[in-house]
C-alpha positions as CSV (number, residue, x, y, z in Angstrom):
1,X,3.4,31.3,-4.3
2,X,1.8,30.3,-1.1
3,X,0.1,27.3,-2.6
4,X,3.5,26.1,-4.0
5,X,5.0,26.4,-0.7
6,X,2.3,24.5,1.1
7,X,2.6,21.8,-1.6
8,X,6.3,21.7,-1.1
9,X,5.8,21.4,2.7
10,X,3.5,18.7,2.1
11,X,5.8,16.8,0.0
12,X,8.7,17.3,2.4
13,X,6.4,16.1,5.3
14,X,5.4,12.9,3.4
15,X,9.0,12.2,2.7
16,X,10.0,12.6,6.2
17,X,7.0,10.6,7.2
18,X,8.0,7.8,4.9
19,X,11.6,7.8,6.0
20,X,10.4,7.4,9.7
21,X,8.1,4.7,8.9
22,X,10.8,2.9,6.8
23,X,13.3,3.2,9.9
24,X,10.4,2.0,11.9
25,X,9.4,-0.9,9.7
26,X,13.0,-2.1,9.1
27,X,13.8,-2.6,12.7
28,X,11.3,-5.5,13.2
29,X,12.4,-8.7,12.2
30,X,9.5,-10.5,10.1
31,X,8.7,-13.8,11.5
32,X,5.7,-14.9,9.3
33,X,5.2,-14.7,5.8
34,X,2.9,-12.1,4.2
35,X,0.3,-14.6,2.7
36,X,0.1,-16.3,6.1
37,X,-0.4,-12.8,8.1
38,X,-2.9,-11.7,5.4
39,X,-5.4,-14.4,5.9
40,X,-6.3,-12.7,9.3
41,X,-7.2,-9.3,7.4
42,X,-10.8,-8.5,6.8
43,X,-10.7,-7.9,3.0
44,X,-13.3,-5.5,1.9
45,X,-12.5,-6.3,-1.8
46,X,-10.5,-9.0,-3.8
47,X,-8.3,-11.8,-2.8
48,X,-4.7,-11.8,-1.8
49,X,-2.3,-13.8,-4.0
50,X,-0.5,-16.2,-1.7
51,X,2.1,-17.0,-4.1
52,X,3.5,-13.4,-4.8
53,X,7.2,-12.8,-4.5
54,X,6.7,-9.3,-3.6
55,X,4.0,-7.3,-1.8
56,X,3.1,-3.5,-2.0
57,X,1.3,-2.1,0.9
58,X,-0.3,1.0,-0.6
59,X,-1.6,3.6,1.7
60,X,-4.4,5.5,0.2
61,X,-7.6,7.3,0.6
62,X,-10.5,8.7,-1.3
63,X,-10.4,12.2,0.4
64,X,-6.8,12.4,-0.7
65,X,-6.3,14.1,-4.0
66,X,-2.9,12.7,-5.1
67,X,-4.2,9.2,-3.9
68,X,-7.3,9.7,-6.4
69,X,-5.0,10.9,-9.2
70,X,-2.6,8.1,-9.0
71,X,-5.3,5.2,-8.6
72,X,-6.4,5.1,-12.4
73,X,-2.6,4.3,-13.4
74,X,-2.1,1.8,-10.2
75,X,-5.4,0.0,-11.2
76,X,-4.0,-0.8,-14.7
77,X,-0.7,-1.8,-13.2
78,X,-2.7,-4.0,-10.8
79,X,-4.2,-5.8,-13.8
80,X,-0.8,-6.7,-15.2
81,X,0.6,-7.7,-11.8
82,X,-2.4,-10.1,-11.4
83,X,-1.9,-11.5,-14.8
84,X,1.6,-12.0,-14.0
85,X,1.3,-13.5,-10.5
86,X,4.7,-12.6,-9.0
87,X,3.5,-9.4,-7.3
88,X,0.5,-8.2,-5.2
89,X,-0.7,-4.9,-3.9
90,X,-2.6,-4.6,-0.7
91,X,-4.6,-1.3,-0.6
92,X,-4.6,0.0,2.9
93,X,-7.4,2.5,2.9
94,X,-7.5,5.6,5.2
95,X,-11.1,6.4,4.7
96,X,-13.2,7.0,7.7
97,X,-15.1,3.9,7.8
98,X,-14.8,0.3,6.2
99,X,-17.7,1.1,4.0
100,X,-15.8,4.2,2.8
101,X,-13.0,2.1,1.8
102,X,-14.8,-0.4,-0.1
103,X,-16.6,2.5,-2.1
104,X,-13.1,3.9,-2.8
105,X,-11.9,0.7,-4.7
106,X,-15.3,0.0,-5.9
107,X,-15.3,3.3,-7.8
108,X,-12.2,2.1,-10.0
109,X,-13.9,-1.0,-10.7
110,X,-10.9,-2.9,-9.4
111,X,-10.7,-6.3,-7.5
112,X,-7.4,-5.1,-6.0
113,X,-7.3,-6.5,-2.2
114,X,-8.4,-3.7,0.1
115,X,-8.4,-3.3,3.8
116,X,-9.6,-0.5,5.9
117,X,-6.6,1.1,8.0
118,X,-8.7,0.4,11.3
119,X,-8.3,-3.3,10.8
120,X,-6.3,-4.6,13.9
121,X,-5.0,-7.4,12.0
122,X,-2.9,-5.0,9.8
123,X,-0.4,-5.0,12.8
124,X,0.3,-8.9,12.0
125,X,1.5,-8.1,8.5
126,X,5.3,-8.3,8.5
127,X,6.8,-5.0,8.4
128,X,3.5,-3.1,8.2
129,X,3.4,0.4,9.9
130,X,0.7,2.7,9.3
131,X,1.8,5.7,7.2
132,X,2.1,9.3,8.3
133,X,1.5,10.5,4.9
134,X,-0.5,9.3,1.8
135,X,-0.1,8.4,-0.9
136,X,2.7,5.9,0.1
137,X,3.9,2.5,-0.6
138,X,5.9,-0.2,1.2
139,X,7.3,-2.8,-0.9
140,X,8.2,-6.2,1.1
141,X,9.3,-9.6,0.1
142,X,7.1,-12.6,0.6
143,X,8.5,-13.1,4.1
144,X,7.9,-9.3,4.9
145,X,11.4,-7.8,4.7
146,X,11.3,-4.2,3.5
147,X,12.7,-3.8,0.1
148,X,11.7,-0.2,-0.6
149,X,9.5,2.5,0.7
150,X,8.2,5.8,-0.7
151,X,6.0,7.4,-3.1
152,X,3.2,5.3,-4.9
153,X,5.1,5.7,-8.1
154,X,7.2,2.6,-6.9
155,X,4.4,0.5,-8.0
156,X,5.3,1.5,-11.6
157,X,8.6,-0.2,-11.3
158,X,7.2,-3.4,-9.9
159,X,8.9,-5.6,-12.4
160,X,12.3,-4.6,-10.9
161,X,11.3,-6.2,-7.5
162,X,10.5,-9.7,-9.0
163,X,12.6,-12.4,-10.2
């Protein structure tokens, strides 16, 4: 019972944090396109699709059990996204070091664009806000306007966000 309570509290905290981050992100008006801002990021892996209609800022880390559990499915979806060309995932890794972040995505043999959460250039991404809970995703259009935010399972519905 105690473990269930801790799990429920963790889910509630993550939900509250996601709501707070969404409120914070939606107050700022994006002034630069995501693809332009993303050029300033230090990518540890992959390349960002500059022609995507929608970007998913995926907050994750190798030390997070739910993040690791979600990654195989997300990597499979990323392959379909990449082939389609209308959506892009930017993995923001909350591992302790950039090397740890690079190892995290390398473990899944994916070419998903990955950036370490300590990269100062993240603040230049339109509507980007650090997550207070992971895994979490922020869905933004090409101009950086927040479309949706919440659990990483939103990535599974990526086709509903593209034209």
